[in-house]
TORKOL-4160 file (C-alpha; in steps of 0.2 Angstrom, whole numbers, padded with zeros to 4 digits, m for minus):
191
<pt num="1" X="0303" Y="0072" Z="0121"/>
<pt num="2" X="0309" Y="0069" Z="0104"/>
<pt num="3" X="0300" Y="0068" Z="0087"/>
<pt num="4" X="0296" Y="0050" Z="0088"/>
<pt num="5" X="0289" Y="0053" Z="0102"/>
<pt num="6" X="0279" Y="0066" Z="0101"/>
<pt num="7" X="0271" Y="0062" Z="0085"/>
<pt num="8" X="0265" Y="0045" Z="0090"/>
<pt num="9" X="0259" Y="0054" Z="0107"/>
<pt num="10" X="0251" Y="0066" Z="0090"/>
<pt num="11" X="0240" Y="0049" Z="0082"/>
<pt num="12" X="0234" Y="0042" Z="0099"/>
<pt num="13" X="0222" Y="0055" Z="0104"/>
<pt num="14" X="0218" Y="0053" Z="0085"/>
<pt num="15" X="0217" Y="0037" Z="0086"/>
<pt num="16" X="0208" Y="0034" Z="0103"/>
<pt num="17" X="0195" Y="0047" Z="0098"/>
<pt num="18" X="0193" Y="0034" Z="0081"/>
<pt num="19" X="0188" Y="0022" Z="0096"/>
<pt num="20" X="0180" Y="0029" Z="0107"/>
<pt num="21" X="0167" Y="0037" Z="0093"/>
<pt num="22" X="0164" Y="0021" Z="0087"/>
<pt num="23" X="0161" Y="0013" Z="0104"/>
<pt num="24" X="0152" Y="0030" Z="0112"/>
<pt num="25" X="0144" Y="0030" Z="0094"/>
<pt num="26" X="0137" Y="0013" Z="0100"/>
<pt num="27" X="0131" Y="0017" Z="0116"/>
<pt num="28" X="0122" Y="0032" Z="0108"/>
<pt num="29" X="0114" Y="0024" Z="0098"/>
<pt num="30" X="0109" Y="0011" Z="0110"/>
<pt num="31" X="0100" Y="0028" Z="0121"/>
<pt num="32" X="0090" Y="0037" Z="0105"/>
<pt num="33" X="0075" Y="0031" Z="0099"/>
<pt num="34" X="0073" Y="0022" Z="0085"/>
<pt num="35" X="0065" Y="0035" Z="0072"/>
<pt num="36" X="0048" Y="0040" Z="0072"/>
<pt num="37" X="0040" Y="0033" Z="0054"/>
<pt num="38" X="0028" Y="0044" Z="0048"/>
<pt num="39" X="0019" Y="0029" Z="0037"/>
<pt num="40" X="0008" Y="0019" Z="0036"/>
<pt num="41" X="0020" Y="0000" Z="0035"/>
<pt num="42" X="0009" Y="m0011" Z="0036"/>
<pt num="43" X="m0009" Y="m0017" Z="0027"/>
<pt num="44" X="m0013" Y="m0007" Z="0014"/>
<pt num="45" X="m0030" Y="0002" Z="0011"/>
<pt num="46" X="m0044" Y="0013" Z="0008"/>
<pt num="47" X="m0058" Y="0022" Z="0013"/>
<pt num="48" X="m0061" Y="0008" Z="0023"/>
<pt num="49" X="m0055" Y="m0006" Z="0008"/>
<pt num="50" X="m0040" Y="m0019" Z="0011"/>
<pt num="51" X="m0036" Y="m0031" Z="0000"/>
<pt num="52" X="m0037" Y="m0049" Z="0007"/>
<pt num="53" X="m0056" Y="m0049" Z="0014"/>
<pt num="54" X="m0069" Y="m0062" Z="0016"/>
<pt num="55" X="m0084" Y="m0060" Z="0004"/>
<pt num="56" X="m0094" Y="m0057" Z="0022"/>
<pt num="57" X="m0084" Y="m0045" Z="0030"/>
<pt num="58" X="m0082" Y="m0035" Z="0012"/>
<pt num="59" X="m0101" Y="m0036" Z="0012"/>
<pt num="60" X="m0103" Y="m0026" Z="0026"/>
<pt num="61" X="m0092" Y="m0015" Z="0024"/>
<pt num="62" X="m0101" Y="m0009" Z="0008"/>
<pt num="63" X="m0119" Y="m0005" Z="0019"/>
<pt num="64" X="m0110" Y="0001" Z="0034"/>
<pt num="65" X="m0096" Y="0011" Z="0024"/>
<pt num="66" X="m0104" Y="0014" Z="0010"/>
<pt num="67" X="m0124" Y="0013" Z="0009"/>
<pt num="68" X="m0126" Y="0001" Z="m0006"/>
<pt num="69" X="m0126" Y="m0017" Z="m0009"/>
<pt num="70" X="m0115" Y="m0028" Z="m0019"/>
<pt num="71" X="m0117" Y="m0044" Z="m0029"/>
<pt num="72" X="m0106" Y="m0060" Z="m0028"/>
<pt num="73" X="m0104" Y="m0073" Z="m0042"/>
<pt num="74" X="m0095" Y="m0089" Z="m0043"/>
<pt num="75" X="m0083" Y="m0096" Z="m0059"/>
<pt num="76" X="m0092" Y="m0107" Z="m0069"/>
<pt num="77" X="m0075" Y="m0118" Z="m0074"/>
<pt num="78" X="m0065" Y="m0114" Z="m0056"/>
<pt num="79" X="m0077" Y="m0113" Z="m0040"/>
<pt num="80" X="m0063" Y="m0108" Z="m0031"/>
<pt num="81" X="m0068" Y="m0089" Z="m0043"/>
<pt num="82" X="m0076" Y="m0077" Z="m0041"/>
<pt num="83" X="m0080" Y="m0059" Z="m0043"/>
<pt num="84" X="m0090" Y="m0043" Z="m0034"/>
<pt num="85" X="m0095" Y="m0026" Z="m0039"/>
<pt num="86" X="m0106" Y="m0014" Z="m0033"/>
<pt num="87" X="m0109" Y="0003" Z="m0031"/>
<pt num="88" X="m0107" Y="0011" Z="m0014"/>
<pt num="89" X="m0117" Y="0030" Z="m0018"/>
<pt num="90" X="m0110" Y="0037" Z="m0001"/>
<pt num="91" X="m0093" Y="0030" Z="0002"/>
<pt num="92" X="m0080" Y="0045" Z="0000"/>
<pt num="93" X="m0088" Y="0059" Z="0011"/>
<pt num="94" X="m0106" Y="0057" Z="0005"/>
<pt num="95" X="m0100" Y="0053" Z="m0013"/>
<pt num="96" X="m0101" Y="0038" Z="m0025"/>
<pt num="97" X="m0089" Y="0023" Z="m0026"/>
<pt num="98" X="m0088" Y="0007" Z="m0037"/>
<pt num="99" X="m0083" Y="m0007" Z="m0030"/>
<pt num="100" X="m0075" Y="m0022" Z="m0040"/>
<pt num="101" X="m0067" Y="m0039" Z="m0032"/>
<pt num="102" X="m0060" Y="m0050" Z="m0038"/>
<pt num="103" X="m0060" Y="m0067" Z="m0028"/>
<pt num="104" X="m0051" Y="m0081" Z="m0021"/>
<pt num="105" X="m0056" Y="m0093" Z="m0010"/>
<pt num="106" X="m0071" Y="m0083" Z="m0004"/>
<pt num="107" X="m0057" Y="m0065" Z="m0001"/>
<pt num="108" X="m0055" Y="m0050" Z="m0011"/>
<pt num="109" X="m0037" Y="m0056" Z="m0019"/>
<pt num="110" X="m0038" Y="m0041" Z="m0032"/>
<pt num="111" X="m0048" Y="m0023" Z="m0024"/>
<pt num="112" X="m0052" Y="m0012" Z="m0036"/>
<pt num="113" X="m0062" Y="0008" Z="m0031"/>
<pt num="114" X="m0060" Y="0018" Z="m0044"/>
<pt num="115" X="m0074" Y="0036" Z="m0046"/>
<pt num="116" X="m0075" Y="0051" Z="m0058"/>
<pt num="117" X="m0070" Y="0064" Z="m0047"/>
<pt num="118" X="m0068" Y="0085" Z="m0047"/>
<pt num="119" X="m0051" Y="0091" Z="m0045"/>
<pt num="120" X="m0051" Y="0095" Z="m0028"/>
<pt num="121" X="m0057" Y="0078" Z="m0024"/>
<pt num="122" X="m0046" Y="0067" Z="m0030"/>
<pt num="123" X="m0031" Y="0080" Z="m0023"/>
<pt num="124" X="m0040" Y="0072" Z="m0005"/>
<pt num="125" X="m0038" Y="0055" Z="m0015"/>
<pt num="126" X="m0019" Y="0057" Z="m0017"/>
<pt num="127" X="m0013" Y="0067" Z="m0004"/>
<pt num="128" X="m0022" Y="0055" Z="0007"/>
<pt num="129" X="m0010" Y="0042" Z="0002"/>
<pt num="130" X="0003" Y="0048" Z="0002"/>
<pt num="131" X="0004" Y="0055" Z="0016"/>
<pt num="132" X="m0001" Y="0037" Z="0024"/>
<pt num="133" X="0010" Y="0028" Z="0014"/>
<pt num="134" X="0026" Y="0042" Z="0007"/>
<pt num="135" X="0028" Y="0050" Z="m0008"/>
<pt num="136" X="0032" Y="0037" Z="m0022"/>
<pt num="137" X="0037" Y="0042" Z="m0039"/>
<pt num="138" X="0024" Y="0045" Z="m0053"/>
<pt num="139" X="0022" Y="0033" Z="m0067"/>
<pt num="140" X="0015" Y="0040" Z="m0084"/>
<pt num="141" X="0008" Y="0029" Z="m0098"/>
<pt num="142" X="m0001" Y="0040" Z="m0111"/>
<pt num="143" X="m0013" Y="0050" Z="m0103"/>
<pt num="144" X="m0017" Y="0037" Z="m0086"/>
<pt num="145" X="m0003" Y="0042" Z="m0073"/>
<pt num="146" X="m0002" Y="0033" Z="m0057"/>
<pt num="147" X="0010" Y="0033" Z="m0039"/>
<pt num="148" X="0013" Y="0012" Z="m0032"/>
<pt num="149" X="0015" Y="0006" Z="m0017"/>
<pt num="150" X="0020" Y="m0012" Z="m0008"/>
<pt num="151" X="0022" Y="m0019" Z="0006"/>
<pt num="152" X="0023" Y="m0035" Z="0014"/>
<pt num="153" X="0018" Y="m0045" Z="m0002"/>
<pt num="154" X="0003" Y="m0031" Z="m0003"/>
<pt num="155" X="0001" Y="m0019" Z="m0020"/>
<pt num="156" X="m0010" Y="m0002" Z="m0021"/>
<pt num="157" X="m0014" Y="0010" Z="m0035"/>
<pt num="158" X="m0017" Y="0027" Z="m0037"/>
<pt num="159" X="m0024" Y="0027" Z="m0055"/>
<pt num="160" X="m0031" Y="0041" Z="m0065"/>
<pt num="161" X="m0032" Y="0053" Z="m0081"/>
<pt num="162" X="m0039" Y="0068" Z="m0083"/>
<pt num="163" X="m0058" Y="0068" Z="m0094"/>
<pt num="164" X="m0065" Y="0084" Z="m0097"/>
<pt num="165" X="m0065" Y="0092" Z="m0078"/>
<pt num="166" X="m0064" Y="0078" Z="m0070"/>
<pt num="167" X="m0052" Y="0061" Z="m0065"/>
<pt num="168" X="m0058" Y="0044" Z="m0072"/>
<pt num="169" X="m0047" Y="0037" Z="m0052"/>
<pt num="170" X="m0048" Y="0018" Z="m0046"/>
<pt num="171" X="m0037" Y="0013" Z="m0032"/>
<pt num="172" X="m0033" Y="m0005" Z="m0035"/>
<pt num="173" X="m0027" Y="m0016" Z="m0021"/>
<pt num="174" X="m0021" Y="m0030" Z="m0024"/>
<pt num="175" X="m0016" Y="m0046" Z="m0012"/>
<pt num="176" X="m0002" Y="m0054" Z="m0015"/>
<pt num="177" X="0000" Y="m0068" Z="m0004"/>
<pt num="178" X="m0020" Y="m0073" Z="m0010"/>
<pt num="179" X="m0014" Y="m0074" Z="m0029"/>
<pt num="180" X="0003" Y="m0085" Z="m0029"/>
<pt num="181" X="m0007" Y="m0096" Z="m0016"/>
<pt num="182" X="m0019" Y="m0098" Z="m0029"/>
<pt num="183" X="m0007" Y="m0102" Z="m0044"/>
<pt num="184" X="0004" Y="m0111" Z="m0035"/>
<pt num="185" X="m0010" Y="m0123" Z="m0030"/>
<pt num="186" X="m0015" Y="m0125" Z="m0047"/>
<pt num="187" X="0005" Y="m0130" Z="m0050"/>
<pt num="188" X="0002" Y="m0144" Z="m0039"/>
<pt num="189" X="m0012" Y="m0151" Z="m0048"/>
<pt num="190" X="m0006" Y="m0154" Z="m0061"/>
<pt num="191" X="0012" Y="m0161" Z="m0058"/>
């Protein structure tokens, strides 16, 4: 075997392995099941509430899950807008949580659950959200801290600050498409 043929033959396995490796990888990838995503990437929600809920369902969940009630009012200037507020004395394992919702066309565009929590309960809220939606970078603004998740046009933000030995905590949920629809309808009306 001369030197030229030997060098070609030595290069041939690398070429075959490379080419075969690509097709092997594609076949292997097709046979390998997709990795299981450990986080919920669908609707963002917390304690049985999520953005976009209609008023009737919001009231029903407040009564059934939180053992409380909410009052809703329509805006005077734009009847499409409204606000709902209420206390839910048993929403969080027998602890009281306040609810506030900004409504557009009878649906919760922005929904906030808030409570003053002892450190252990705050840690459970945070662990639940990070376990369900994944870890995200903590942001700081003065004494406020926050974690934020965005999926499919919806946003969920956990915000907190220390208040004595407790934490003033809120979970805000926003339905982006609902807000965008309202904003775009206003632009069309002005045109």
